[in-house]
C-alpha positions, -999 to +999 in steps of 0.1 A: +586+447-515+566+420-498+580+429-464+568+465-469+534+454-479+531+432-448+543+461-426+517+484-442+490+458-438+499+455-401+498+493-395+464+495-413+451+466-392+462+482-359+447+515-369+414+499-378+413+481-345+421+513-326+394+532-345+368+505-337+377+505-300+375+543-299+341+542-316+328+516-292+341+537-262+325+569-277+292+551-283+292+537-247+299+571-232+272+587-253+247+560-243+255+566-206+250+603-209+218+600-230+203+576-205+212+600-176+198+631-194+168+619-215+134+617-199+103+601-214+089+625-240+123+643-246+132+624-278+107+617-306+120+599-337+101+604-369+109+574-391+102+557-424+096+520-429+122+519-456+149+539-437+179+518-428+193+546-406+161+546-386+166+509-379+201+516-367+190+544-345+160+525-331+181+494-323+209+514-307+185+534-285+166+503-275+197+484-267+212+512-246+179+520-228+175+555-241+139+566-237+123+577-270+091+577-289+088+568-325+063+573-353+063+561-389+053+586-416+037+558-437+014+548-409+006+579-390-009+610-407+000+633-378+035+620-380+037+627-417+022+662-412+049+670-386+076+656-408+065+680-436+059+709-413+095+706-401+107+708-437+127+676-432+149+663-460+149+627-448+146+603-419+153+597-392+142+631-379+146+635-342+126+661-323+145+667-291+127+690-266+112+708-296+145+711-315+148+694-349+178+671-355+181+656-390+197+622-388+209+602-357+234+627-344+241+617-308+263+647-302+236+671-312+210+653-291+234+654-261+240+692-267+203+699-266+197+677-235+227+692-215+214+711-184+233+743-195+207+748-222 
């Protein structure tokens, strides 16, 4: 029984490592494409001071060099007005070339920025 548990633990460990590596590769590819496609003013992130996902998105885009603008709904009345006008259910709310994207969905941002649009 102990041998089977060790085997199962080894399989799970390898699977988690593979998943982590794939995620890193995917994030790296997304970053390269976003940097190549996004121009200043293309991405605006409407954030909240208490939103942990906003912090993750901000740090990732900053670290990867993705150009974006950000406003905080608690500090900027125009930002809060836009947030409400777009009927957002939460933050981060990305406005990508006029399109609303709820959450930090790199795939959707890339889809909007692709030249075929």
